[in-house]
C-alpha atoms as an extended CHARMM CRD file, in Angstrom:
* protein
*
       270  EXT
         1         1  MET       CA              1.1400000000       -9.3700000000       -7.3920000000  PROA      1               0.0000000000
         2         2  LEU       CA              1.5560000000       -6.5350000000       -4.9300000000  PROA      2               0.0000000000
         3         3  GLN       CA             -2.1560000000       -7.0020000000       -3.8310000000  PROA      3               0.0000000000
         4         4  ASN       CA             -1.1710000000      -10.4080000000       -2.4140000000  PROA      4               0.0000000000
         5         5  ARG       CA              1.2760000000       -8.8770000000       -0.1460000000  PROA      5               0.0000000000
         6         6  ALA       CA              0.6730000000       -9.6200000000        3.5790000000  PROA      6               0.0000000000
         7         7  ILE       CA              0.2420000000       -6.4210000000        5.7110000000  PROA      7               0.0000000000
         8         8  ALA       CA             -0.4310000000       -5.7810000000        9.3920000000  PROA      8               0.0000000000
         9         9  TYR       CA             -4.2310000000       -5.9220000000       10.4050000000  PROA      9               0.0000000000
        10        10  THR       CA             -6.1860000000       -3.8920000000       12.7450000000  PROA      10              0.0000000000
        11        11  ALA       CA             -7.4650000000       -6.7040000000       15.0520000000  PROA      11              0.0000000000
        12        12  SER       CA             -8.4470000000       -4.9800000000       18.1930000000  PROA      12              0.0000000000
        13        13  TRP       CA            -12.1560000000       -3.8590000000       18.6940000000  PROA      13              0.0000000000
        14        14  LEU       CA            -11.0230000000       -1.1000000000       21.0750000000  PROA      14              0.0000000000
        15        15  ASN       CA             -8.6580000000        0.2360000000       18.3330000000  PROA      15              0.0000000000
        16        16  THR       CA            -11.2820000000       -0.0500000000       15.7430000000  PROA      16              0.0000000000
        17        17  PHE       CA            -13.7700000000        2.0480000000       17.8450000000  PROA      17              0.0000000000
        18        18  PHE       CA            -11.1450000000        4.5120000000       18.6860000000  PROA      18              0.0000000000
        19        19  LEU       CA            -10.1130000000        5.2040000000       15.2360000000  PROA      19              0.0000000000
        20        20  SER       CA            -13.7050000000        5.4860000000       14.0670000000  PROA      20              0.0000000000
        21        21  CYS       CA            -14.3780000000        8.0080000000       16.6440000000  PROA      21              0.0000000000
        22        22  ILE       CA            -11.3040000000       10.0800000000       15.5300000000  PROA      22              0.0000000000
        23        23  LEU       CA            -12.6880000000       10.0750000000       12.0660000000  PROA      23              0.0000000000
        24        24  ALA       CA            -16.2740000000       10.9510000000       13.3120000000  PROA      24              0.0000000000
        25        25  ILE       CA            -14.9170000000       13.9330000000       15.2960000000  PROA      25              0.0000000000
        26        26  ILE       CA            -12.9780000000       15.1550000000       12.2070000000  PROA      26              0.0000000000
        27        27  ILE       CA            -15.9920000000       15.0720000000       10.0930000000  PROA      27              0.0000000000
        28        28  VAL       CA            -18.3380000000       16.6960000000       12.4830000000  PROA      28              0.0000000000
        29        29  PHE       CA            -15.8140000000       19.4110000000       13.1620000000  PROA      29              0.0000000000
        30        30  ILE       CA            -15.6810000000       20.1600000000        9.3120000000  PROA      30              0.0000000000
        31        31  LEU       CA            -19.4260000000       20.1870000000        9.1690000000  PROA      31              0.0000000000
        32        32  ILE       CA            -19.9990000000       22.4610000000       12.1840000000  PROA      32              0.0000000000
        33        33  PHE       CA            -17.0840000000       24.8150000000       11.9460000000  PROA      33              0.0000000000
        34        34  LEU       CA            -16.0470000000       24.8330000000        8.2700000000  PROA      34              0.0000000000
        35        35  GLU       CA            -19.6610000000       24.6130000000        7.1630000000  PROA      35              0.0000000000
        36        36  PRO       CA            -19.3380000000       23.2430000000        3.6660000000  PROA      36              0.0000000000
        37        37  PHE       CA            -21.9580000000       23.0760000000        1.0210000000  PROA      37              0.0000000000
        38        38  ASP       CA            -23.2720000000       26.6520000000        2.2410000000  PROA      38              0.0000000000
        39        39  SER       CA            -24.9360000000       24.8540000000        5.4260000000  PROA      39              0.0000000000
        40        40  TYR       CA            -24.6500000000       28.0630000000        7.3480000000  PROA      40              0.0000000000
        41        41  SER       CA            -27.6070000000       29.2500000000        5.1320000000  PROA      41              0.0000000000
        42        42  ASN       CA            -29.6190000000       26.2790000000        6.3270000000  PROA      42              0.0000000000
        43        43  ASP       CA            -31.8990000000       27.1740000000        9.2650000000  PROA      43              0.0000000000
        44        44  ILE       CA            -33.0580000000       24.0330000000       10.8060000000  PROA      44              0.0000000000
        45        45  PRO       CA            -33.9930000000       23.0670000000       14.4180000000  PROA      45              0.0000000000
        46        46  TYR       CA            -31.1720000000       21.7460000000       16.5170000000  PROA      46              0.0000000000
        47        47  LYS       CA            -28.7140000000       22.1940000000       13.7340000000  PROA      47              0.0000000000
        48        48  ASN       CA            -25.4930000000       21.5340000000       15.5760000000  PROA      48              0.0000000000
        49        49  LEU       CA            -27.0700000000       18.5720000000       17.4270000000  PROA      49              0.0000000000
        50        50  LYS       CA            -28.1720000000       16.9960000000       14.1390000000  PROA      50              0.0000000000
        51        51  LEU       CA            -24.6030000000       17.5570000000       12.5310000000  PROA      51              0.0000000000
        52        52  PHE       CA            -23.0890000000       15.6880000000       15.4080000000  PROA      52              0.0000000000
        53        53  GLY       CA            -25.1970000000       12.6890000000       14.2750000000  PROA      53              0.0000000000
        54        54  TYR       CA            -23.0600000000       12.4030000000       11.2790000000  PROA      54              0.0000000000
        55        55  GLY       CA            -20.4480000000       11.1440000000       13.4490000000  PROA      55              0.0000000000
        56        56  LEU       CA            -22.5530000000        7.9300000000       14.1670000000  PROA      56              0.0000000000
        57        57  CYS       CA            -22.7620000000        7.5450000000       10.4580000000  PROA      57              0.0000000000
        58        58  VAL       CA            -19.1320000000        6.8230000000       10.4390000000  PROA      58              0.0000000000
        59        59  ILE       CA            -18.7130000000        4.8870000000       13.6870000000  PROA      59              0.0000000000
        60        60  ILE       CA            -21.5440000000        2.3450000000       13.1830000000  PROA      60              0.0000000000
        61        61  PRO       CA            -20.4130000000        1.3500000000        9.6210000000  PROA      61              0.0000000000
        62        62  ILE       CA            -16.8270000000        0.7400000000       10.5880000000  PROA      62              0.0000000000
        63        63  LEU       CA            -17.7960000000       -1.2690000000       13.6820000000  PROA      63              0.0000000000
        64        64  ILE       CA            -20.3420000000       -3.2190000000       11.6590000000  PROA      64              0.0000000000
        65        65  LEU       CA            -17.6280000000       -3.8830000000        8.8510000000  PROA      65              0.0000000000
        66        66  HSD       CA            -15.0050000000       -5.0890000000       11.5490000000  PROA      66              0.0000000000
        67        67  PHE       CA            -17.3250000000       -8.2080000000       12.2160000000  PROA      67              0.0000000000
        68        68  PHE       CA            -16.7060000000       -9.2250000000        8.3590000000  PROA      68              0.0000000000
        69        69  GLU       CA            -13.1090000000       -8.3190000000        8.7690000000  PROA      69              0.0000000000
        70        70  GLU       CA            -12.6040000000      -10.6030000000       11.6980000000  PROA      70              0.0000000000
        71        71  TYR       CA            -14.2910000000      -13.3860000000        9.8070000000  PROA      71              0.0000000000
        72        72  TRP       CA            -12.2060000000      -12.8990000000        6.6380000000  PROA      72              0.0000000000
        73        73  PHE       CA             -8.9980000000      -12.5790000000        8.6910000000  PROA      73              0.0000000000
        74        74  LYS       CA             -9.4930000000      -15.9920000000       10.3650000000  PROA      74              0.0000000000
        75        75  LYS       CA            -10.5390000000      -17.6430000000        7.0950000000  PROA      75              0.0000000000
        76        76  SER       CA             -7.0990000000      -16.2560000000        5.7540000000  PROA      76              0.0000000000
        77        77  ASN       CA             -5.2620000000      -18.3080000000        8.1560000000  PROA      77              0.0000000000
        78        78  GLY       CA             -4.5960000000      -15.2170000000       10.4200000000  PROA      78              0.0000000000
        79        79  LYS       CA             -3.1150000000      -13.2140000000        7.5660000000  PROA      79              0.0000000000
        80        80  TRP       CA             -4.0750000000       -9.8360000000        6.0270000000  PROA      80              0.0000000000
        81        81  PHE       CA             -3.3540000000       -9.1370000000        2.3530000000  PROA      81              0.0000000000
        82        82  LEU       CA             -3.2310000000       -5.7610000000        0.5940000000  PROA      82              0.0000000000
        83        83  PHE       CA             -6.1280000000       -6.6360000000       -1.7200000000  PROA      83              0.0000000000
        84        84  GLN       CA             -8.3390000000       -7.3170000000        1.4560000000  PROA      84              0.0000000000
        85        85  GLU       CA             -7.4780000000       -3.9210000000        2.9550000000  PROA      85              0.0000000000
        86        86  LEU       CA             -8.4810000000       -2.1510000000       -0.3420000000  PROA      86              0.0000000000
        87        87  ILE       CA            -11.7780000000       -4.2390000000       -0.5290000000  PROA      87              0.0000000000
        88        88  ILE       CA            -12.5770000000       -3.2070000000        3.0940000000  PROA      88              0.0000000000
        89        89  LEU       CA            -11.7350000000        0.5500000000        2.5510000000  PROA      89              0.0000000000
        90        90  ILE       CA            -13.9090000000        0.6340000000       -0.6040000000  PROA      90              0.0000000000
        91        91  ILE       CA            -16.8950000000       -1.2270000000        1.0370000000  PROA      91              0.0000000000
        92        92  GLY       CA            -16.4080000000        1.0450000000        4.1840000000  PROA      92              0.0000000000
        93        93  LEU       CA            -16.6800000000        4.1360000000        2.2180000000  PROA      93              0.0000000000
        94        94  PHE       CA            -19.7930000000        2.9130000000        0.5160000000  PROA      94              0.0000000000
        95        95  PHE       CA            -21.5530000000        1.9800000000        3.8130000000  PROA      95              0.0000000000
        96        96  ILE       CA            -20.6020000000        5.3310000000        5.4020000000  PROA      96              0.0000000000
        97        97  SER       CA            -22.1140000000        7.2220000000        2.4870000000  PROA      97              0.0000000000
        98        98  ILE       CA            -25.3120000000        5.0490000000        2.4660000000  PROA      98              0.0000000000
        99        99  PHE       CA            -25.6500000000        5.6320000000        6.2480000000  PROA      99              0.0000000000
       100       100  SER       CA            -25.0300000000        9.4320000000        5.7830000000  PROA      100             0.0000000000
       101       101  TYR       CA            -27.7200000000        9.5210000000        3.0270000000  PROA      101             0.0000000000
       102       102  PHE       CA            -30.3570000000        7.8840000000        5.2600000000  PROA      102             0.0000000000
       103       103  TYR       CA            -29.5100000000       10.1790000000        8.1230000000  PROA      103             0.0000000000
       104       104  ASN       CA            -29.5460000000       13.2370000000        6.0090000000  PROA      104             0.0000000000
       105       105  THR       CA            -32.8170000000       12.4120000000        4.5890000000  PROA      105             0.0000000000
       106       106  TYR       CA            -34.7800000000       10.9390000000        7.5270000000  PROA      106             0.0000000000
       107       107  ILE       CA            -33.1280000000       12.8310000000       10.5640000000  PROA      107             0.0000000000
       108       108  VAL       CA            -31.8750000000       16.0150000000        9.3220000000  PROA      108             0.0000000000
       109       109  ASN       CA            -34.2470000000       16.9780000000        6.5620000000  PROA      109             0.0000000000
       110       110  ASP       CA            -37.4140000000       14.8410000000        7.5390000000  PROA      110             0.0000000000
       111       111  LEU       CA            -37.8830000000       13.6420000000        3.9760000000  PROA      111             0.0000000000
       112       112  SER       CA            -38.7120000000       10.3990000000        2.2260000000  PROA      112             0.0000000000
       113       113  ILE       CA            -36.0580000000        8.1420000000        0.5260000000  PROA      113             0.0000000000
       114       114  ASN       CA            -35.4700000000        8.5620000000       -3.0290000000  PROA      114             0.0000000000
       115       115  THR       CA            -33.2090000000        5.7330000000       -4.3300000000  PROA      115             0.0000000000
       116       116  ASN       CA            -32.9580000000        7.5020000000       -7.7720000000  PROA      116             0.0000000000
       117       117  TYR       CA            -31.2790000000       10.4650000000       -5.9200000000  PROA      117             0.0000000000
       118       118  MET       CA            -29.0020000000        8.3470000000       -3.5130000000  PROA      118             0.0000000000
       119       119  LEU       CA            -26.1860000000        8.0610000000       -6.2460000000  PROA      119             0.0000000000
       120       120  GLN       CA            -26.3410000000       11.7420000000       -7.0890000000  PROA      120             0.0000000000
       121       121  TRP       CA            -26.2910000000       12.6100000000       -3.3650000000  PROA      121             0.0000000000
       122       122  THR       CA            -23.3130000000       10.6150000000       -2.8260000000  PROA      122             0.0000000000
       123       123  LYS       CA            -21.4370000000       12.3320000000       -5.6990000000  PROA      123             0.0000000000
       124       124  GLU       CA            -22.3730000000       15.7840000000       -4.6060000000  PROA      124             0.0000000000
       125       125  PHE       CA            -21.9760000000       15.5430000000       -0.7540000000  PROA      125             0.0000000000
       126       126  GLY       CA            -19.9660000000       12.1570000000       -0.1750000000  PROA      126             0.0000000000
       127       127  ALA       CA            -17.3190000000       12.3550000000       -2.8860000000  PROA      127             0.0000000000
       128       128  PRO       CA            -15.7640000000       15.7260000000       -1.6440000000  PROA      128             0.0000000000
       129       129  PHE       CA            -14.7870000000       14.1020000000        1.6220000000  PROA      129             0.0000000000
       130       130  ILE       CA            -12.8080000000       11.4110000000        0.1100000000  PROA      130             0.0000000000
       131       131  PRO       CA             -9.5220000000       13.3980000000       -0.2460000000  PROA      131             0.0000000000
       132       132  ILE       CA             -9.7140000000       14.1500000000        3.4880000000  PROA      132             0.0000000000
       133       133  PHE       CA            -11.2660000000       10.9850000000        4.9650000000  PROA      133             0.0000000000
       134       134  MET       CA             -9.5910000000        8.1990000000        2.9720000000  PROA      134             0.0000000000
       135       135  PRO       CA             -5.7510000000        9.1790000000        3.5460000000  PROA      135             0.0000000000
       136       136  LEU       CA             -6.6270000000        9.6900000000        7.3000000000  PROA      136             0.0000000000
       137       137  TRP       CA             -8.5050000000        6.3760000000        7.5500000000  PROA      137             0.0000000000
       138       138  ILE       CA             -5.6970000000        4.4730000000        5.7770000000  PROA      138             0.0000000000
       139       139  TYR       CA             -3.0820000000        6.2000000000        8.0880000000  PROA      139             0.0000000000
       140       140  LEU       CA             -5.0710000000        5.5610000000       11.2760000000  PROA      140             0.0000000000
       141       141  ARG       CA             -5.5050000000        1.6630000000       10.2550000000  PROA      141             0.0000000000
       142       142  PHE       CA             -1.8450000000        1.4060000000        9.5740000000  PROA      142             0.0000000000
       143       143  ARG       CA             -0.9370000000        3.0780000000       12.9090000000  PROA      143             0.0000000000
       144       144  PHE       CA             -3.2450000000        0.8020000000       14.8540000000  PROA      144             0.0000000000
       145       145  SER       CA             -2.4310000000       -2.3540000000       13.0360000000  PROA      145             0.0000000000
       146       146  LYS       CA             -0.0380000000       -5.1070000000       14.0850000000  PROA      146             0.0000000000
       147       147  ILE       CA              1.2320000000       -8.3540000000       12.8270000000  PROA      147             0.0000000000
       148       148  VAL       CA             -0.1410000000      -11.5140000000       14.5070000000  PROA      148             0.0000000000
       149       149  ILE       CA              1.5970000000      -14.8960000000       14.0160000000  PROA      149             0.0000000000
       150       150  LYS       CA             -0.4570000000      -17.8390000000       15.3700000000  PROA      150             0.0000000000
       151       151  PRO       CA              0.9150000000      -21.2140000000       16.0170000000  PROA      151             0.0000000000
       152       152  LEU       CA             -0.1770000000      -23.5750000000       13.1510000000  PROA      152             0.0000000000
       153       153  ARG       CA             -0.3320000000      -27.2910000000       13.2190000000  PROA      153             0.0000000000
       154       154  LEU       CA             -0.1200000000      -28.8080000000        9.7240000000  PROA      154             0.0000000000
       155       155  LYS       CA             -2.5320000000      -31.7310000000        9.2410000000  PROA      155             0.0000000000
       156       156  ASN       CA             -1.8860000000      -34.6410000000        6.7340000000  PROA      156             0.0000000000
       157       157  GLN       CA              1.2810000000      -33.5420000000        5.5150000000  PROA      157             0.0000000000
       158       158  PRO       CA              0.1450000000      -31.1690000000        2.7630000000  PROA      158             0.0000000000
       159       159  ILE       CA              2.2430000000      -31.1740000000       -0.3980000000  PROA      159             0.0000000000
       160       160  VAL       CA              3.3800000000      -27.7250000000       -1.8940000000  PROA      160             0.0000000000
       161       161  ASN       CA              3.4440000000      -27.7310000000       -5.7740000000  PROA      161             0.0000000000
       162       162  ILE       CA              5.1250000000      -24.7490000000       -7.1200000000  PROA      162             0.0000000000
       163       163  LYS       CA              5.1200000000      -23.7660000000      -10.9200000000  PROA      163             0.0000000000
       164       164  GLY       CA              7.6350000000      -21.0550000000      -11.9080000000  PROA      164             0.0000000000
       165       165  ASN       CA              7.2320000000      -18.6250000000      -14.7320000000  PROA      165             0.0000000000
       166       166  ASN       CA              9.7740000000      -20.4790000000      -16.9560000000  PROA      166             0.0000000000
       167       167  GLN       CA              8.7250000000      -23.5560000000      -18.9110000000  PROA      167             0.0000000000
       168       168  ASP       CA              9.2200000000      -26.8360000000      -17.1530000000  PROA      168             0.0000000000
       169       169  GLU       CA             10.0470000000      -25.1660000000      -13.7850000000  PROA      169             0.0000000000
       170       170  GLU       CA              8.2910000000      -27.1010000000      -11.1400000000  PROA      170             0.0000000000
       171       171  LEU       CA              8.9350000000      -28.0120000000       -7.5910000000  PROA      171             0.0000000000
       172       172  SER       CA              7.1780000000      -30.2100000000       -4.8820000000  PROA      172             0.0000000000
       173       173  PHE       CA              7.7890000000      -30.8000000000       -1.2720000000  PROA      173             0.0000000000
       174       174  PHE       CA              5.9450000000      -31.2950000000        1.9400000000  PROA      174             0.0000000000
       175       175  GLU       CA              4.7700000000      -27.9390000000        3.3350000000  PROA      175             0.0000000000
       176       176  GLU       CA              6.2600000000      -28.7060000000        6.8870000000  PROA      176             0.0000000000
       177       177  ASP       CA              9.5760000000      -29.0110000000        5.0850000000  PROA      177             0.0000000000
       178       178  PHE       CA              9.6900000000      -25.5560000000        3.8160000000  PROA      178             0.0000000000
       179       179  ILE       CA             12.4250000000      -23.4390000000        5.3800000000  PROA      179             0.0000000000
       180       180  MET       CA             12.4400000000      -20.0680000000        3.8550000000  PROA      180             0.0000000000
       181       181  ALA       CA             12.4570000000      -18.2180000000        0.5990000000  PROA      181             0.0000000000
       182       182  ARG       CA             14.6490000000      -15.1580000000       -0.3970000000  PROA      182             0.0000000000
       183       183  ALA       CA             13.4690000000      -12.8740000000       -3.3190000000  PROA      183             0.0000000000
       184       184  GLN       CA             16.1920000000      -11.7100000000       -5.7640000000  PROA      184             0.0000000000
       185       185  SER       CA             15.0980000000       -9.5850000000       -8.6340000000  PROA      185             0.0000000000
       186       186  ASN       CA             12.6290000000      -11.7460000000      -10.6360000000  PROA      186             0.0000000000
       187       187  TYR       CA             13.7460000000      -14.8700000000       -8.9440000000  PROA      187             0.0000000000
       188       188  VAL       CA             13.2280000000      -16.7430000000       -5.6430000000  PROA      188             0.0000000000
       189       189  ASP       CA             15.6080000000      -18.8950000000       -3.6790000000  PROA      189             0.0000000000
       190       190  ILE       CA             13.5630000000      -21.4980000000       -2.0610000000  PROA      190             0.0000000000
       191       191  TYR       CA             15.0970000000      -23.5390000000        0.9700000000  PROA      191             0.0000000000
       192       192  TYR       CA             13.4380000000      -26.6880000000        1.9730000000  PROA      192             0.0000000000
       193       193  ILE       CA             14.1840000000      -30.0900000000        3.4760000000  PROA      193             0.0000000000
       194       194  ASP       CA             14.6490000000      -33.0330000000        0.7760000000  PROA      194             0.0000000000
       195       195  ASN       CA             15.2700000000      -36.6590000000        2.1370000000  PROA      195             0.0000000000
       196       196  GLY       CA             16.7830000000      -35.1330000000        5.2850000000  PROA      196             0.0000000000
       197       197  SER       CA             19.0270000000      -32.5020000000        3.7110000000  PROA      197             0.0000000000
       198       198  LEU       CA             18.8700000000      -28.8730000000        3.0360000000  PROA      198             0.0000000000
       199       199  THR       CA             18.1240000000      -28.0430000000       -0.6090000000  PROA      199             0.0000000000
       200       200  LYS       CA             18.0020000000      -24.8150000000       -2.3480000000  PROA      200             0.0000000000
       201       201  LYS       CA             16.1420000000      -24.3030000000       -5.7310000000  PROA      201             0.0000000000
       202       202  MET       CA             15.8890000000      -21.0490000000       -7.6080000000  PROA      202             0.0000000000
       203       203  ILE       CA             12.6060000000      -20.3880000000       -9.4530000000  PROA      203             0.0000000000
       204       204  ARG       CA             11.4830000000      -17.3970000000      -11.4890000000  PROA      204             0.0000000000
       205       205  MET       CA              8.3960000000      -16.0930000000       -9.5890000000  PROA      205             0.0000000000
       206       206  THR       CA              7.5360000000      -13.5470000000       -6.8060000000  PROA      206             0.0000000000
       207       207  LEU       CA              7.2430000000      -14.0430000000       -3.0590000000  PROA      207             0.0000000000
       208       208  SER       CA              3.6850000000      -12.6970000000       -3.2360000000  PROA      208             0.0000000000
       209       209  LYS       CA              2.7450000000      -15.6470000000       -5.7000000000  PROA      209             0.0000000000
       210       210  LEU       CA              4.7010000000      -18.0750000000       -3.5420000000  PROA      210             0.0000000000
       211       211  ILE       CA              2.8540000000      -17.4410000000       -0.3250000000  PROA      211             0.0000000000
       212       212  ILE       CA             -0.4170000000      -18.3430000000       -2.0960000000  PROA      212             0.0000000000
       213       213  ASN       CA              1.1420000000      -21.7100000000       -2.5410000000  PROA      213             0.0000000000
       214       214  ILE       CA              2.5650000000      -22.0910000000        1.0470000000  PROA      214             0.0000000000
       215       215  PRO       CA             -0.4870000000      -20.9530000000        3.2830000000  PROA      215             0.0000000000
       216       216  SER       CA              1.5660000000      -21.3720000000        6.5020000000  PROA      216             0.0000000000
       217       217  ALA       CA              4.4550000000      -19.2460000000        5.5060000000  PROA      217             0.0000000000
       218       218  GLN       CA              4.9120000000      -15.8000000000        7.0000000000  PROA      218             0.0000000000
       219       219  HSD       CA              6.1550000000      -12.6350000000        5.1460000000  PROA      219             0.0000000000
       220       220  ILE       CA              8.6090000000      -11.2230000000        7.7500000000  PROA      220             0.0000000000
       221       221  HSD       CA             10.5520000000       -8.8840000000        5.3830000000  PROA      221             0.0000000000
       222       222  ARG       CA             10.0060000000       -7.5450000000        1.9760000000  PROA      222             0.0000000000
       223       223  SER       CA             12.4790000000      -10.0250000000        0.5430000000  PROA      223             0.0000000000
       224       224  TYR       CA             11.9980000000      -12.9950000000        2.8940000000  PROA      224             0.0000000000
       225       225  LEU       CA              9.2790000000      -15.6080000000        3.2960000000  PROA      225             0.0000000000
       226       226  VAL       CA              9.7710000000      -18.1890000000        6.2750000000  PROA      226             0.0000000000
       227       227  ASN       CA              8.1440000000      -21.1510000000        7.9200000000  PROA      227             0.0000000000
       228       228  PRO       CA              7.3390000000      -19.9790000000       11.5100000000  PROA      228             0.0000000000
       229       229  LEU       CA              7.5930000000      -23.5890000000       12.7090000000  PROA      229             0.0000000000
       230       230  LYS       CA             11.2010000000      -23.4930000000       11.6990000000  PROA      230             0.0000000000
       231       231  ILE       CA             12.1620000000      -20.2320000000       13.3710000000  PROA      231             0.0000000000
       232       232  GLU       CA             14.7730000000      -21.2130000000       16.0380000000  PROA      232             0.0000000000
       233       233  SER       CA             15.5250000000      -17.7390000000       17.7350000000  PROA      233             0.0000000000
       234       234  ILE       CA             15.2420000000      -14.0490000000       17.4670000000  PROA      234             0.0000000000
       235       235  SER       CA             17.8610000000      -11.3480000000       18.3770000000  PROA      235             0.0000000000
       236       236  GLY       CA             18.4710000000       -7.7510000000       18.0610000000  PROA      236             0.0000000000
       237       237  ASN       CA             15.7440000000       -5.1450000000       18.3720000000  PROA      237             0.0000000000
       238       238  THR       CA             12.9710000000       -3.6700000000       16.3830000000  PROA      238             0.0000000000
       239       239  ARG       CA             15.3020000000       -1.3350000000       14.5210000000  PROA      239             0.0000000000
       240       240  LYS       CA             17.7570000000       -4.0830000000       13.4800000000  PROA      240             0.0000000000
       241       241  GLY       CA             16.5330000000       -7.5900000000       14.2310000000  PROA      241             0.0000000000
       242       242  ILE       CA             17.3690000000      -10.9730000000       12.9080000000  PROA      242             0.0000000000
       243       243  ILE       CA             16.0320000000      -14.5400000000       13.2130000000  PROA      243             0.0000000000
       244       244  SER       CA             17.6880000000      -17.8590000000       12.9300000000  PROA      244             0.0000000000
       245       245  MET       CA             16.0670000000      -20.9130000000       11.1890000000  PROA      245             0.0000000000
       246       246  ILE       CA             16.3820000000      -24.6420000000       11.8390000000  PROA      246             0.0000000000
       247       247  SER       CA             18.8690000000      -26.2370000000        9.4120000000  PROA      247             0.0000000000
       248       248  LEU       CA             19.8960000000      -23.0500000000        7.9810000000  PROA      248             0.0000000000
       249       249  ASN       CA             23.1940000000      -21.2950000000        9.1060000000  PROA      249             0.0000000000
       250       250  GLU       CA             22.2700000000      -17.9090000000        7.7890000000  PROA      250             0.0000000000
       251       251  PRO       CA             20.8310000000      -14.7450000000        9.8050000000  PROA      251             0.0000000000
       252       252  ILE       CA             17.6110000000      -13.4290000000        8.2560000000  PROA      252             0.0000000000
       253       253  PRO       CA             16.7450000000       -9.9630000000        8.6480000000  PROA      253             0.0000000000
       254       254  ILE       CA             13.2100000000       -8.9490000000        9.9380000000  PROA      254             0.0000000000
       255       255  SER       CA             11.0530000000       -5.8260000000        9.6050000000  PROA      255             0.0000000000
       256       256  PRO       CA             10.2870000000       -3.8350000000       12.8160000000  PROA      256             0.0000000000
       257       257  LYS       CA              6.5260000000       -4.6010000000       12.5760000000  PROA      257             0.0000000000
       258       258  HSD       CA              7.2300000000       -8.3040000000       12.4050000000  PROA      258             0.0000000000
       259       259  PHE       CA              9.8440000000       -8.2080000000       15.1000000000  PROA      259             0.0000000000
       260       260  LEU       CA              7.4970000000       -8.0910000000       18.0090000000  PROA      260             0.0000000000
       261       261  ALA       CA              5.1520000000      -10.5730000000       16.4270000000  PROA      261             0.0000000000
       262       262  VAL       CA              7.7910000000      -13.1150000000       16.1250000000  PROA      262             0.0000000000
       263       263  LYS       CA              8.9970000000      -12.4440000000       19.4690000000  PROA      263             0.0000000000
       264       264  LYS       CA              5.4810000000      -12.9790000000       21.0500000000  PROA      264             0.0000000000
       265       265  TYR       CA              5.0880000000      -16.0010000000       18.7180000000  PROA      265             0.0000000000
       266       266  LEU       CA              8.1400000000      -17.8170000000       20.0320000000  PROA      266             0.0000000000
       267       267  GLN       CA              7.2380000000      -17.0440000000       23.5580000000  PROA      267             0.0000000000
       268       268  ASN       CA              3.7290000000      -18.5330000000       23.2350000000  PROA      268             0.0000000000
       269       269  ARG       CA              4.7880000000      -21.4110000000       20.9100000000  PROA      269             0.0000000000
       270       270  PRO       CA              4.3390000000      -24.9310000000       22.4580000000  PROA      270             0.0000000000
């Protein structure tokens, strides 16, 4: 269930454009100065200028893809999961390869498109860049990403139904009554309000599976899942921060990336 873990998201259009430019510059630098694929032996008009054009084959697909990212992010209640990140990276790499093939065929070599050769071209000229391009792209997306917690109003008092991995292990409560959950080995301690009293139940499952059942919950630490509406205060700093929850007399640690997000959320919360 690691793929269901919530992670930071690169929401800013400016940051997306900036990181795409960094990637484009590196690709162009490799093509012009390192001259892979024996490109030094190819004598074509305006060679370096045309090689600069490959930078656009990186920038344009990444910007186009960001439209779909934004839509998917909003449809996921303002959360971004690891499986979404992996899908975007794979699709992005495919788009960049296709753009590069069309650019190479039409602009650089002035040839006609051959769809039968497209896959072979991708293997021969696109795949060798993956070990350089992908780690750098992943790193830049991580560096420019941030956690955003948006105020959420629960409508019609949705009921949460949780089924653990053990037989007859079931739990139901109103989503707004959820306080927090803490992972312990293969079990999760779930805190919620039941008939006005704080209740704790231990269920055999993972936080990544639990967050699917509680859409409004926020993964603020590798071992903690909380209800943002129940956060009372935050203290400390990004290196060692804690939050306090309504109805729970227990400090909860918070990760550095989530610290600033929770602090901003509390400042803007109605």
